[in-house]
Every structure is written in C-alpha cells, then in structure tokens.
C-alpha angles and dihedrals in degrees: 000000000000117000117251113251098171130033099230094160094050094048092048091048092054093046090053090046091054105033095172095049123117115220120226129179113213125191138157095218121086114274093257096048108046132064094283094098090050096045101043099067090043091057094056095079092040094052091044092050089052093049095249130135110235093203093060104027106040119065141169128235116186147075117324122250111295141172091224130056092223138013096237092228120100096212093049091047091051091051091048091048091051090050092050091052092046091051091048094051097045110119102199 
C-alpha cells in the first residue's frame, strides 16, 4: 500500500459540502518555494470531479516567484506580509 501524500477524499468532500465556495491556496513562501507547485496539479482532478473550473475557482495568495526566500529587509518583509494577508482575506 502506498502512503497517502495528499488527502484527495477529504478535499473532494469539502468541495461537495460547500458547492459555492472558491478555493484559495495561501502561503508565506514565494510561489516557487512553498507547497503551491505540489498542490496545484493535485487539485485538477478534485476540482474536475466536483464539477468546478480550476482556472476560475482556485487561486493563489502569497508572495510572487522569487530567487530568495526572504527580502532581507524588515520593512519590505512587513509590507509583503501585509499584502499576503490582504490577498488571503479578500472576499471577491
């Protein structure tokens, strides 16, 4: 038996439970460093099975792609962190 690395059944269950919900992945790491690149392709079959369009109903909130994990400047980091939280809490 292969170990489970992604909870397909649980994600699908929640999408069916909340059919009008929009799905958003939020992470503090830059887009190319966090789990986004692992999660995104795994959501394609789940969204399809639940009759949802991944292009319109699955979004990303986080730092943009970057070569560094952090800016190295406290003020810039605070501004980026504020932006990530604002993106994540947006309800449109």
